[in-house]
A tleap script that builds the chain and sets N, CA, C and O, in Angstrom:
source leaprc.protein.ff14SB
mol = sequence {
  NMET VAL ILE THR ASP LYS SER LEU VAL ILE
  THR PHE ALA ILE PRO VAL PHE PHE LEU LEU
  ILE LEU ILE GLU TYR ILE TYR GLY ARG TYR
  VAL GLY LYS ASN THR TYR ARG LEU ASN ASP
  THR PHE THR SER ILE SER ILE GLY MET ILE
  SER ARG TYR PRO THR MET LEU ASN LEU GLY
  PHE GLN SER ALA VAL PHE ILE TYR ILE SER
  SER ASN LEU ASN LEU ASN MET LEU SER ASN
  LEU ASN PRO ALA THR TRP ILE LEU ALA PHE
  LEU CYS MET ILE PHE HIE THR ILE GLY CYS
  ILE GLU CYS ILE MET CARG
}
set mol.1.N position { 1.134 -40.618 4.865 }
set mol.1.CA position { 0.630 -41.348 6.017 }
set mol.1.C position { 1.161 -40.694 7.284 }
set mol.1.O position { 2.368 -40.497 7.422 }
set mol.2.N position { 0.293 -40.366 8.187 }
set mol.2.CA position { 0.667 -39.727 9.437 }
set mol.2.C position { 0.802 -40.798 10.512 }
set mol.2.O position { -0.116 -41.586 10.741 }
set mol.3.N position { 1.954 -40.815 11.164 }
set mol.3.CA position { 2.190 -41.771 12.247 }
set mol.3.C position { 2.005 -41.032 13.563 }
set mol.3.O position { 2.716 -40.067 13.844 }
set mol.4.N position { 1.058 -41.481 14.362 }
set mol.4.CA position { 0.817 -40.844 15.650 }
set mol.4.C position { 1.398 -41.695 16.760 }
set mol.4.O position { 1.556 -42.908 16.620 }
set mol.5.N position { 1.709 -41.047 17.852 }
set mol.5.CA position { 2.228 -41.750 19.020 }
set mol.5.C position { 1.046 -42.393 19.737 }
set mol.5.O position { 0.217 -41.700 20.326 }
set mol.6.N position { 0.974 -43.717 19.686 }
set mol.6.CA position { -0.169 -44.428 20.248 }
set mol.6.C position { -0.252 -44.261 21.759 }
set mol.6.O position { -1.350 -44.264 22.314 }
set mol.7.N position { 0.876 -44.118 22.432 }
set mol.7.CA position { 0.835 -43.974 23.882 }
set mol.7.C position { 0.184 -42.654 24.270 }
set mol.7.O position { -0.458 -42.565 25.316 }
set mol.8.N position { 0.343 -41.622 23.436 }
set mol.8.CA position { -0.295 -40.342 23.718 }
set mol.8.C position { -1.810 -40.457 23.581 }
set mol.8.O position { -2.556 -39.898 24.384 }
set mol.9.N position { -2.251 -41.173 22.578 }
set mol.9.CA position { -3.688 -41.378 22.379 }
set mol.9.C position { -4.282 -42.130 23.559 }
set mol.9.O position { -5.349 -41.767 24.055 }
set mol.10.N position { -3.603 -43.167 24.010 }
set mol.10.CA position { -4.107 -43.951 25.149 }
set mol.10.C position { -4.084 -43.118 26.422 }
set mol.10.O position { -4.977 -43.245 27.260 }
set mol.11.N position { -3.083 -42.274 26.577 }
set mol.11.CA position { -3.001 -41.413 27.758 }
set mol.11.C position { -4.208 -40.489 27.839 }
set mol.11.O position { -4.753 -40.271 28.921 }
set mol.12.N position { -4.625 -39.948 26.708 }
set mol.12.CA position { -5.801 -39.082 26.709 }
set mol.12.C position { -7.101 -39.880 26.754 }
set mol.12.O position { -8.117 -39.366 27.223 }
set mol.13.N position { -7.091 -41.103 26.285 }
set mol.13.CA position { -8.314 -41.905 26.231 }
set mol.13.C position { -8.727 -42.416 27.612 }
set mol.13.O position { -9.916 -42.618 27.859 }
set mol.14.N position { -7.781 -42.626 28.500 }
set mol.14.CA position { -8.102 -43.198 29.812 }
set mol.14.C position { -9.037 -42.298 30.617 }
set mol.14.O position { -10.053 -42.790 31.107 }
set mol.15.N position { -8.747 -40.990 30.780 }
set mol.15.CA position { -9.699 -40.160 31.531 }
set mol.15.C position { -11.067 -40.067 30.847 }
set mol.15.O position { -12.096 -40.039 31.521 }
set mol.16.N position { -11.078 -40.020 29.517 }
set mol.16.CA position { -12.350 -39.977 28.786 }
set mol.16.C position { -13.127 -41.273 29.022 }
set mol.16.O position { -14.348 -41.250 29.175 }
set mol.17.N position { -12.420 -42.396 29.052 }
set mol.17.CA position { -13.054 -43.688 29.301 }
set mol.17.C position { -13.739 -43.692 30.667 }
set mol.17.O position { -14.888 -44.117 30.785 }
set mol.18.N position { -13.037 -43.222 31.695 }
set mol.18.CA position { -13.636 -43.193 33.030 }
set mol.18.C position { -14.806 -42.207 33.099 }
set mol.18.O position { -15.791 -42.463 33.792 }
set mol.19.N position { -14.702 -41.094 32.391 }
set mol.19.CA position { -15.798 -40.130 32.354 }
set mol.19.C position { -17.037 -40.742 31.695 }
set mol.19.O position { -18.156 -40.553 32.172 }
set mol.20.N position { -16.834 -41.469 30.608 }
set mol.20.CA position { -17.967 -42.109 29.935 }
set mol.20.C position { -18.593 -43.211 30.799 }
set mol.20.O position { -19.808 -43.407 30.768 }
set mol.21.N position { -17.775 -43.920 31.560 }
set mol.21.CA position { -18.313 -44.922 32.490 }
set mol.21.C position { -19.211 -44.242 33.523 }
set mol.21.O position { -20.304 -44.721 33.828 }
set mol.22.N position { -18.730 -43.120 34.054 }
set mol.22.CA position { -19.504 -42.378 35.052 }
set mol.22.C position { -20.809 -41.859 34.445 }
set mol.22.O position { -21.862 -41.937 35.078 }
set mol.23.N position { -20.741 -41.333 33.226 }
set mol.23.CA position { -21.950 -40.841 32.564 }
set mol.23.C position { -22.940 -41.981 32.332 }
set mol.23.O position { -24.140 -41.815 32.553 }
set mol.24.N position { -22.443 -43.136 31.889 }
set mol.24.CA position { -23.323 -44.287 31.665 }
set mol.24.C position { -24.011 -44.718 32.965 }
set mol.24.O position { -25.204 -45.022 32.974 }
set mol.25.N position { -23.251 -44.741 34.053 }
set mol.25.CA position { -23.810 -45.163 35.335 }
set mol.25.C position { -24.870 -44.170 35.825 }
set mol.25.O position { -25.951 -44.566 36.262 }
set mol.26.N position { -24.545 -42.874 35.745 }
set mol.26.CA position { -25.488 -41.849 36.213 }
set mol.26.C position { -26.754 -41.849 35.353 }
set mol.26.O position { -27.862 -41.749 35.879 }
set mol.27.N position { -26.591 -41.962 34.043 }
set mol.27.CA position { -27.756 -41.993 33.148 }
set mol.27.C position { -28.626 -43.221 33.423 }
set mol.27.O position { -29.852 -43.115 33.448 }
set mol.28.N position { -28.015 -44.364 33.626 }
set mol.28.CA position { -28.762 -45.577 33.931 }
set mol.28.C position { -29.541 -45.462 35.222 }
set mol.28.O position { -30.679 -45.923 35.303 }
set mol.29.N position { -28.947 -44.856 36.232 }
set mol.29.CA position { -29.652 -44.658 37.502 }
set mol.29.C position { -30.781 -43.646 37.340 }
set mol.29.O position { -31.846 -43.798 37.939 }
set mol.30.N position { -30.546 -42.613 36.531 }
set mol.30.CA position { -31.553 -41.567 36.334 }
set mol.30.C position { -32.780 -42.109 35.595 }
set mol.30.O position { -33.916 -41.804 35.957 }
set mol.31.N position { -32.541 -42.903 34.573 }
set mol.31.CA position { -33.632 -43.459 33.771 }
set mol.31.C position { -34.317 -44.610 34.512 }
set mol.31.O position { -35.492 -44.889 34.277 }
set mol.32.N position { -33.589 -45.269 35.394 }
set mol.32.CA position { -34.152 -46.407 36.113 }
set mol.32.C position { -33.870 -47.731 35.436 }
set mol.32.O position { -34.408 -48.762 35.838 }
set mol.33.N position { -33.039 -47.713 34.418 }
set mol.33.CA position { -32.663 -48.938 33.702 }
set mol.33.C position { -31.132 -48.970 33.619 }
set mol.33.O position { -30.542 -48.616 32.598 }
set mol.34.N position { -30.516 -49.398 34.703 }
set mol.34.CA position { -29.065 -49.384 34.799 }
set mol.34.C position { -28.482 -50.601 34.066 }
set mol.34.O position { -28.696 -51.741 34.480 }
set mol.35.N position { -27.760 -50.354 32.997 }
set mol.35.CA position { -27.135 -51.443 32.220 }
set mol.35.C position { -25.644 -51.540 32.479 }
set mol.35.O position { -24.959 -52.340 31.842 }
set mol.36.N position { -25.130 -50.740 33.401 }
set mol.36.CA position { -23.695 -50.733 33.694 }
set mol.36.C position { -23.303 -52.029 34.391 }
set mol.36.O position { -23.967 -52.471 35.329 }
set mol.37.N position { -22.196 -52.641 33.911 }
set mol.37.CA position { -21.678 -53.865 34.536 }
set mol.37.C position { -20.211 -53.657 34.878 }
set mol.37.O position { -19.414 -53.243 34.036 }
set mol.38.N position { -19.873 -53.946 36.109 }
set mol.38.CA position { -18.517 -53.735 36.594 }
set mol.38.C position { -17.519 -54.656 35.905 }
set mol.38.O position { -16.380 -54.250 35.673 }
set mol.39.N position { -17.908 -55.876 35.574 }
set mol.39.CA position { -16.976 -56.808 34.937 }
set mol.39.C position { -16.539 -56.308 33.553 }
set mol.39.O position { -15.404 -56.557 33.145 }
set mol.40.N position { -17.423 -55.603 32.820 }
set mol.40.CA position { -17.029 -55.022 31.527 }
set mol.40.C position { -15.956 -53.955 31.707 }
set mol.40.O position { -15.036 -53.839 30.898 }
set mol.41.N position { -16.088 -53.177 32.779 }
set mol.41.CA position { -15.099 -52.140 33.064 }
set mol.41.C position { -13.746 -52.763 33.347 }
set mol.41.O position { -12.734 -52.324 32.801 }
set mol.42.N position { -13.715 -53.784 34.195 }
set mol.42.CA position { -12.439 -54.437 34.514 }
set mol.42.C position { -11.807 -55.069 33.273 }
set mol.42.O position { -10.590 -55.016 33.098 }
set mol.43.N position { -12.628 -55.663 32.421 }
set mol.43.CA position { -12.108 -56.268 31.194 }
set mol.43.C position { -11.486 -55.219 30.291 }
set mol.43.O position { -10.384 -55.412 29.778 }
set mol.44.N position { -12.182 -54.114 30.097 }
set mol.44.CA position { -11.668 -53.056 29.224 }
set mol.44.C position { -10.377 -52.443 29.773 }
set mol.44.O position { -9.441 -52.188 29.015 }
set mol.45.N position { -10.326 -52.211 31.065 }
set mol.45.CA position { -9.124 -51.649 31.682 }
set mol.45.C position { -7.969 -52.639 31.588 }
set mol.45.O position { -6.835 -52.238 31.323 }
set mol.46.N position { -8.234 -53.909 31.798 }
set mol.46.CA position { -7.184 -54.926 31.703 }
set mol.46.C position { -6.619 -55.022 30.289 }
set mol.46.O position { -5.405 -55.116 30.109 }
set mol.47.N position { -7.488 -55.000 29.294 }
set mol.47.CA position { -7.016 -55.062 27.908 }
set mol.47.C position { -6.191 -53.827 27.571 }
set mol.47.O position { -5.178 -53.933 26.880 }
set mol.48.N position { -6.608 -52.662 28.045 }
set mol.48.CA position { -5.840 -51.439 27.814 }
set mol.48.C position { -4.459 -51.499 28.450 }
set mol.48.O position { -3.480 -51.039 27.863 }
set mol.49.N position { -4.378 -52.070 29.661 }
set mol.49.CA position { -3.072 -52.186 30.323 }
set mol.49.C position { -2.186 -53.201 29.608 }
set mol.49.O position { -0.985 -52.978 29.462 }
set mol.50.N position { -2.764 -54.308 29.164 }
set mol.50.CA position { -1.987 -55.328 28.458 }
set mol.50.C position { -1.445 -54.783 27.148 }
set mol.50.O position { -0.356 -55.171 26.724 }
set mol.51.N position { -2.183 -53.893 26.499 }
set mol.51.CA position { -1.715 -53.331 25.231 }
set mol.51.C position { -0.474 -52.461 25.417 }
set mol.51.O position { 0.227 -52.185 24.443 }
set mol.52.N position { -0.187 -52.027 26.628 }
set mol.52.CA position { 0.985 -51.182 26.895 }
set mol.52.C position { 2.231 -52.007 27.225 }
set mol.52.O position { 3.337 -51.466 27.201 }
set mol.53.N position { 2.088 -53.298 27.531 }
set mol.53.CA position { 3.227 -54.117 27.935 }
set mol.53.C position { 4.351 -54.192 26.899 }
set mol.53.O position { 5.512 -54.031 27.273 }
set mol.54.N position { 4.061 -54.430 25.611 }
set mol.54.CA position { 5.175 -54.512 24.655 }
set mol.54.C position { 6.022 -53.238 24.612 }
set mol.54.O position { 7.245 -53.307 24.491 }
set mol.55.N position { 5.375 -52.086 24.712 }
set mol.55.CA position { 6.111 -50.822 24.712 }
set mol.55.C position { 7.002 -50.720 25.946 }
set mol.55.O position { 8.161 -50.316 25.850 }
set mol.56.N position { 6.459 -51.086 27.099 }
set mol.56.CA position { 7.244 -51.000 28.328 }
set mol.56.C position { 8.410 -51.988 28.307 }
set mol.56.O position { 9.515 -51.658 28.737 }
set mol.57.N position { 8.161 -53.202 27.806 }
set mol.57.CA position { 9.232 -54.195 27.740 }
set mol.57.C position { 10.319 -53.759 26.767 }
set mol.57.O position { 11.504 -53.943 27.042 }
set mol.58.N position { 9.930 -53.185 25.639 }
set mol.58.CA position { 10.900 -52.707 24.662 }
set mol.58.C position { 11.756 -51.593 25.266 }
set mol.58.O position { 12.971 -51.566 25.071 }
set mol.59.N position { 11.125 -50.681 25.994 }
set mol.59.CA position { 11.870 -49.604 26.633 }
set mol.59.C position { 12.842 -50.156 27.663 }
set mol.59.O position { 13.981 -49.697 27.742 }
set mol.60.N position { 12.414 -51.133 28.453 }
set mol.60.CA position { 13.282 -51.739 29.460 }
set mol.60.C position { 14.460 -52.467 28.832 }
set mol.60.O position { 15.577 -52.405 29.345 }
set mol.61.N position { 14.213 -53.161 27.722 }
set mol.61.CA position { 15.289 -53.870 27.026 }
set mol.61.C position { 16.303 -52.887 26.463 }
set mol.61.O position { 17.507 -53.112 26.578 }
set mol.62.N position { 15.840 -51.809 25.859 }
set mol.62.CA position { 16.759 -50.801 25.321 }
set mol.62.C position { 17.594 -50.172 26.427 }
set mol.62.O position { 18.783 -49.913 26.241 }
set mol.63.N position { 16.976 -49.925 27.576 }
set mol.63.CA position { 17.714 -49.350 28.699 }
set mol.63.C position { 18.776 -50.314 29.208 }
set mol.63.O position { 19.897 -49.906 29.512 }
set mol.64.N position { 18.426 -51.586 29.302 }
set mol.64.CA position { 19.397 -52.582 29.769 }
set mol.64.C position { 20.580 -52.690 28.811 }
set mol.64.O position { 21.726 -52.792 29.250 }
set mol.65.N position { 20.310 -52.667 27.514 }
set mol.65.CA position { 21.398 -52.722 26.527 }
set mol.65.C position { 22.270 -51.487 26.633 }
set mol.65.O position { 23.495 -51.598 26.591 }
set mol.66.N position { 21.674 -50.321 26.769 }
set mol.66.CA position { 22.446 -49.081 26.888 }
set mol.66.C position { 23.326 -49.086 28.137 }
set mol.66.O position { 24.492 -48.695 28.085 }
set mol.67.N position { 22.764 -49.526 29.247 }
set mol.67.CA position { 23.545 -49.575 30.492 }
set mol.67.C position { 24.710 -50.554 30.355 }
set mol.67.O position { 25.821 -50.261 30.796 }
set mol.68.N position { 24.462 -51.717 29.746 }
set mol.68.CA position { 25.533 -52.697 29.551 }
set mol.68.C position { 26.638 -52.129 28.664 }
set mol.68.O position { 27.819 -52.236 28.993 }
set mol.69.N position { 26.256 -51.534 27.555 }
set mol.69.CA position { 27.258 -50.994 26.624 }
set mol.69.C position { 28.042 -49.863 27.265 }
set mol.69.O position { 29.266 -49.814 27.145 }
set mol.70.N position { 27.358 -48.955 27.942 }
set mol.70.CA position { 28.057 -47.810 28.522 }
set mol.70.C position { 28.964 -48.198 29.683 }
set mol.70.O position { 29.977 -47.538 29.915 }
set mol.71.N position { 28.622 -49.254 30.415 }
set mol.71.CA position { 29.457 -49.623 31.558 }
set mol.71.C position { 30.575 -50.606 31.183 }
set mol.71.O position { 31.631 -50.593 31.816 }
set mol.72.N position { 30.367 -51.455 30.174 }
set mol.72.CA position { 31.352 -52.490 29.867 }
set mol.72.C position { 32.222 -52.202 28.651 }
set mol.72.O position { 33.329 -52.733 28.560 }
set mol.73.N position { 31.766 -51.389 27.725 }
set mol.73.CA position { 32.546 -51.169 26.511 }
set mol.73.C position { 33.335 -49.866 26.521 }
set mol.73.O position { 34.105 -49.604 25.597 }
set mol.74.N position { 33.152 -49.048 27.554 }
set mol.74.CA position { 33.907 -47.813 27.733 }
set mol.74.C position { 33.892 -46.968 26.465 }
set mol.74.O position { 34.914 -46.815 25.796 }
set mol.75.N position { 32.751 -46.438 26.152 }
set mol.75.CA position { 32.586 -45.677 24.923 }
set mol.75.C position { 33.346 -44.355 24.916 }
set mol.75.O position { 33.460 -43.720 23.867 }
set mol.76.N position { 33.862 -43.934 26.049 }
set mol.76.CA position { 34.649 -42.698 26.092 }
set mol.76.C position { 35.963 -42.842 25.335 }
set mol.76.O position { 36.576 -41.836 24.978 }
set mol.77.N position { 36.403 -44.059 25.083 }
set mol.77.CA position { 37.679 -44.290 24.414 }
set mol.77.C position { 37.581 -44.203 22.893 }
set mol.77.O position { 38.612 -44.205 22.221 }
set mol.78.N position { 36.364 -44.125 22.326 }
set mol.78.CA position { 36.221 -44.045 20.881 }
set mol.78.C position { 36.620 -42.650 20.401 }
set mol.78.O position { 36.154 -41.642 20.932 }
set mol.79.N position { 37.472 -42.611 19.408 }
set mol.79.CA position { 37.947 -41.341 18.882 }
set mol.79.C position { 37.029 -40.870 17.762 }
set mol.79.O position { 36.585 -41.666 16.934 }
set mol.80.N position { 36.749 -39.577 17.743 }
set mol.80.CA position { 35.909 -39.059 16.671 }
set mol.80.C position { 36.713 -38.858 15.381 }
set mol.80.O position { 36.140 -38.509 14.349 }
set mol.81.N position { 38.002 -39.071 15.426 }
set mol.81.CA position { 38.836 -38.972 14.222 }
set mol.81.C position { 38.941 -40.306 13.496 }
set mol.81.O position { 39.351 -40.352 12.336 }
set mol.82.N position { 38.576 -41.384 14.168 }
set mol.82.CA position { 38.669 -42.718 13.598 }
set mol.82.C position { 37.429 -42.998 12.734 }
set mol.82.O position { 36.308 -42.888 13.232 }
set mol.83.N position { 37.601 -43.355 11.456 }
set mol.83.CA position { 36.437 -43.639 10.597 }
set mol.83.C position { 35.592 -44.810 11.106 }
set mol.83.O position { 34.383 -44.833 10.878 }
set mol.84.N position { 36.195 -45.766 11.779 }
set mol.84.CA position { 35.450 -46.913 12.304 }
set mol.84.C position { 34.393 -46.462 13.317 }
set mol.84.O position { 33.326 -47.069 13.407 }
set mol.85.N position { 34.675 -45.422 14.064 }
set mol.85.CA position { 33.713 -44.889 15.024 }
set mol.85.C position { 32.469 -44.392 14.307 }
set mol.85.O position { 31.347 -44.657 14.736 }
set mol.86.N position { 32.673 -43.674 13.219 }
set mol.86.CA position { 31.546 -43.110 12.473 }
set mol.86.C position { 30.762 -44.205 11.743 }
set mol.86.O position { 29.538 -44.128 11.637 }
set mol.87.N position { 31.456 -45.206 11.250 }
set mol.87.CA position { 30.762 -46.325 10.599 }
set mol.87.C position { 29.921 -47.084 11.618 }
set mol.87.O position { 28.774 -47.434 11.337 }
set mol.88.N position { 30.481 -47.342 12.800 }
set mol.88.CA position { 29.745 -48.022 13.865 }
set mol.88.C position { 28.521 -47.208 14.292 }
set mol.88.O position { 27.440 -47.766 14.480 }
set mol.89.N position { 28.688 -45.904 14.443 }
set mol.89.CA position { 27.572 -45.041 14.838 }
set mol.89.C position { 26.477 -45.051 13.769 }
set mol.89.O position { 25.289 -45.089 14.090 }
set mol.90.N position { 26.883 -45.017 12.497 }
set mol.90.CA position { 25.920 -45.042 11.405 }
set mol.90.C position { 25.141 -46.362 11.398 }
set mol.90.O position { 23.918 -46.362 11.251 }
set mol.91.N position { 25.845 -47.480 11.554 }
set mol.91.CA position { 25.171 -48.783 11.565 }
set mol.91.C position { 24.212 -48.911 12.747 }
set mol.91.O position { 23.109 -49.438 12.602 }
set mol.92.N position { 24.634 -48.431 13.908 }
set mol.92.CA position { 23.745 -48.470 15.079 }
set mol.92.C position { 22.495 -47.633 14.843 }
set mol.92.O position { 21.394 -48.033 15.220 }
set mol.93.N position { 22.667 -46.473 14.221 }
set mol.93.CA position { 21.530 -45.602 13.949 }
set mol.93.C position { 20.565 -46.265 12.952 }
set mol.93.O position { 19.348 -46.200 13.127 }
set mol.94.N position { 21.113 -46.900 11.911 }
set mol.94.CA position { 20.272 -47.561 10.911 }
set mol.94.C position { 19.490 -48.714 11.543 }
set mol.94.O position { 18.284 -48.833 11.325 }
set mol.95.N position { 20.172 -49.573 12.332 }
set mol.95.CA position { 19.484 -50.707 12.953 }
set mol.95.C position { 18.426 -50.241 13.954 }
set mol.95.O position { 17.361 -50.847 14.064 }
set mol.96.N position { 18.722 -49.169 14.680 }
set mol.96.CA position { 17.753 -48.639 15.631 }
set mol.96.C position { 16.530 -48.089 14.890 }
set mol.96.O position { 15.396 -48.312 15.315 }
set mol.97.N position { 16.753 -47.381 13.797 }
set mol.97.CA position { 15.652 -46.828 13.014 }
set mol.97.C position { 14.780 -47.930 12.431 }
set mol.97.O position { 13.554 -47.821 12.447 }
set mol.98.N position { 15.388 -48.980 11.923 }
set mol.98.CA position { 14.625 -50.110 11.381 }
set mol.98.C position { 13.793 -50.761 12.490 }
set mol.98.O position { 12.636 -51.118 12.269 }
set mol.99.N position { 14.377 -50.914 13.675 }
set mol.99.CA position { 13.645 -51.489 14.806 }
set mol.99.C position { 12.476 -50.626 15.222 }
set mol.99.O position { 11.407 -51.146 15.541 }
set mol.100.N position { 12.659 -49.309 15.225 }
set mol.100.CA position { 11.561 -48.405 15.589 }
set mol.100.C position { 10.434 -48.461 14.562 }
set mol.100.O position { 9.256 -48.443 14.921 }
set mol.101.N position { 10.801 -48.528 13.287 }
set mol.101.CA position { 9.793 -48.593 12.235 }
set mol.101.C position { 8.992 -49.896 12.365 }
set mol.101.O position { 7.776 -49.888 12.175 }
set mol.102.N position { 9.657 -51.014 12.686 }
set mol.102.CA position { 8.951 -52.285 12.857 }
set mol.102.C position { 7.990 -52.208 14.036 }
set mol.102.O position { 6.877 -52.730 13.966 }
set mol.103.N position { 8.419 -51.552 15.132 }
set mol.103.CA position { 7.523 -51.426 16.298 }
set mol.103.C position { 6.309 -50.571 15.965 }
set mol.103.O position { 5.202 -50.861 16.419 }
set mol.104.N position { 6.507 -49.516 15.176 }
set mol.104.CA position { 5.395 -48.626 14.818 }
set mol.104.C position { 4.418 -49.355 13.906 }
set mol.104.O position { 3.206 -49.173 14.026 }
set mol.105.N position { 4.933 -50.180 12.992 }
set mol.105.CA position { 4.077 -50.849 12.025 }
set mol.105.C position { 3.218 -51.948 12.663 }
set mol.105.O position { 2.212 -52.350 12.078 }
set mol.106.N position { 3.590 -52.438 13.840 }
set mol.106.CA position { 2.809 -53.499 14.502 }
set mol.106.C position { 1.598 -52.918 15.034 }
set mol.106.O position { 0.787 -53.624 15.634 }
savepdb mol mol.pdb
quit
């Protein structure tokens, strides 16, 4: 199973979407039967923007957690010789990976 980055697909789809809207409008004017409706365009653009909110909120939450941890827990004091440091790093990596997999599966 190939997992693609959905944000990359949407990034490329937006210019194509606007190009197709323009083609539909020009073709409708050329034929004399214009079926283009502006409200459909606004609806489609709004739904596309709303679909990006969970990703943006997740990124903002991760940044806030990172800033809190780095400023309040003083991670510079962790020794790389202490096994507890490596266990903590491993657990953080596992929980982060599980969270990323859950976000991808949605």
